[in-house]
N, C-alpha and C positions, 0 to 999 in steps of 0.2 A: 849580845855576846853569846857565843856557842862553844860547846866542848863535846866532841865525839857524838854528833847527832843530837845534842841536847841544846836547847836555847834557854837563856836566862835573861830576865828583864832587868835592865840597869836604869836607875833613876838618880838624879842629882837634885839636891836641895840646898839652895843658897841661904846662908846665914851670915850676912855681913860680908866680911872678907874670906869667910870659910865656906867651902862647898863640901857637903856630906855626900858620900857615894854609897849607894845601896844596891845590892843584887838580890832580886826576889824579895824586896821589902825588908831585907836584913842589912843593916849598916855594916860595911866592911872597912871603910876608911874615910879619909878626908883629904882635901886639897886646900892649901892655904898660901896666899901670896905673902912673900917675905923678902923684903929688900929688892924688889924688882924681879924676883924669880918665884917660881911656884914649887912648893914642897908637897909631895904626896906621901901620906902615911897609911899603912895597912895595919890596923890595930895600933900598936905602939912602935912598930918598926918603920923607919924611914925607907921608902922604896926609891924615891928620886928626890934629890935635894936641890937641884937647880934646873928645873924644866923651864923652857922658854915660853911655854904657853900652858893654859889650863888643860887643853886637849892632850898635850904631850904628857902631862902628869897623869891624866885620866887613863891614857893608854898604858902607861907603866903600871898603874895600880891594877888595872884589869888583867894585864899579863901576869903580874905577881900573884894575884888572887887565883888565877887559873892554875898556877903551879902548886899552890898550897891547898886548894879546895879538894 
């Protein structure tokens, strides 16, 4: 992930049905499978509630994080 000539390391850590998303070793959110769809949350705010894939939820999380960072 990059922002204005800066690069950030993104890592994913699976914990059962939950995937924790970290940027520069700081947890920013999580992705959870819920009734066939993927839900991405940034902190306590739901960023995407019905992603078709884990990758789609991840992209939404990273986009939202870029806006708030």
